[in-house]
C-alpha positions as CSV (number, residue, x, y, z in Angstrom):
1,M,7.9,3.1,7.9
2,T,6.7,-0.2,6.6
3,T,5.3,0.3,2.5
4,P,3.7,-3.0,1.0
5,K,6.7,-3.3,-1.4
6,A,8.7,-4.1,2.0
7,A,6.0,-6.4,3.7
8,A,5.9,-8.3,0.7
9,K,9.8,-8.7,0.2
10,F,9.6,-9.6,4.3
11,L,7.0,-12.1,4.1
12,A,7.4,-13.6,1.0
13,R,11.0,-14.9,2.7
14,D,8.7,-17.7,4.4
15,G,7.3,-18.5,1.1
16,L,3.7,-17.0,1.5
17,V,2.0,-16.0,-1.2
18,L,0.7,-12.2,-0.9
19,F,-2.4,-10.7,-2.1
20,D,-3.2,-7.5,-1.9
21,N,-6.7,-6.5,-1.1
22,P,-7.3,-1.8,-1.1
23,D,-10.5,-2.1,-0.9
24,S,-10.0,-3.8,2.9
25,F,-6.8,-1.9,3.5
26,L,-4.6,-4.8,3.8
27,I,-2.7,-7.5,2.3
28,C,-3.2,-11.2,2.4
29,A,-0.6,-13.5,3.4
30,F,-2.9,-16.3,2.3
31,K,-3.1,-20.0,4.5
32,R,-6.0,-21.4,3.2
33,D,-6.2,-23.1,6.2
34,T,-6.7,-19.7,8.4
35,A,-8.4,-18.1,6.3
36,L,-11.7,-16.0,7.2
37,C,-13.1,-15.6,3.6
38,D,-14.3,-19.2,3.8
39,P,-12.0,-20.5,0.7
40,D,-13.1,-24.4,-0.8
41,S,-11.0,-26.3,0.3
42,G,-8.5,-26.4,-2.7
43,A,-8.2,-22.4,-3.0
44,T,-4.6,-21.2,-3.8
45,A,-6.6,-18.2,-3.5
46,P,-8.6,-15.7,-0.4
47,N,-12.0,-15.4,-1.6
48,Q,-11.1,-11.2,-1.3
49,F,-14.9,-9.8,-1.9
50,A,-14.8,-12.0,1.9
51,C,-12.3,-10.7,4.3
52,Q,-13.3,-11.1,7.6
53,L,-12.1,-8.8,10.7
54,G,-9.3,-10.9,12.7
55,C,-8.7,-12.5,10.5
56,G,-5.0,-13.8,11.0
57,N,-4.0,-13.8,7.1
58,A,-4.3,-9.9,7.5
59,V,-1.2,-8.2,7.2
60,R,-1.4,-3.7,7.2
61,T,1.4,-1.4,5.7
62,D,1.5,2.1,6.9
63,S,0.1,3.2,3.7
64,H,-3.0,1.1,4.4
65,A,-3.8,2.6,7.6
66,Q,-3.3,5.5,6.4
67,A,-5.6,5.0,3.9
68,A,-8.2,3.9,6.2
69,R,-8.3,6.9,7.7
70,E,-8.8,8.9,5.0
71,H,-12.0,6.5,4.0
72,A,-13.0,7.2,7.7
73,D,-12.7,10.8,6.7
74,R,-14.5,11.0,3.7
75,L,-17.3,8.3,5.2
76,D,-17.5,11.1,8.7
77,A,-18.0,14.1,5.7
78,K,-20.3,12.1,3.7
79,A,-22.2,11.2,7.4
80,A,-23.4,15.4,7.9
81,L,-25.4,15.3,4.6
82,V,-27.3,12.7,4.7
83,P,-30.3,11.3,7.6
84,Q,-29.7,10.7,11.0
85,P,-29.9,6.8,10.4
86,L,-28.1,6.6,8.0
87,G,-25.2,9.0,9.1
88,D,-25.3,7.2,12.8
89,R,-24.3,3.7,10.5
90,L,-21.6,5.7,8.7
91,R,-20.1,6.8,11.5
92,L,-20.0,3.6,13.1
93,T,-18.4,2.5,10.4
94,A,-15.7,5.5,10.2
95,N,-14.8,3.9,13.4
96,R,-14.3,0.7,12.3
97,F,-11.8,1.6,10.0
98,R,-10.1,4.1,12.5
99,G,-9.9,1.1,15.0
100,L,-8.2,-1.3,11.9
101,A,-5.8,1.9,11.7
102,D,-4.9,2.2,15.3
103,A,-4.7,-1.2,16.0
104,H,-2.0,-1.0,13.6
105,T,0.0,1.9,14.9
106,V,-0.3,0.1,18.2
107,A,1.3,-3.4,16.9
108,A,2.8,-2.5,13.5
109,H,6.5,-3.3,12.8
110,T,9.2,-2.2,11.5
111,A,10.6,-4.1,8.2
112,P,14.1,-5.8,9.0
113,E,17.1,-3.5,7.5
114,G,17.7,-4.0,3.9
115,L,13.7,-4.7,3.4
116,T,12.7,-1.2,2.5
């Protein structure tokens, strides 16, 4: 199981600066040239309010994936209590978060020995 601390140690070995973004269920291994959050040209940090799906700087841990699944469950519960159009949108969003979690599970790597 990969923890945020283990992921940070593993990624920091390359001198990357890491930014935890719990609202997006990820850690950003910020590289301005590849960031999809459209940071300013001299930025030294991501625009955390503009995280984009598919950004190569995004790193998810098992904890992030679990939190995304739990968030999806909460959205589904809310969807059952609101009018259909809003409920449909909440269910679509829940499915998107489950997709992120599932993609993590498929692609997850265990941190090398000594980093956990």
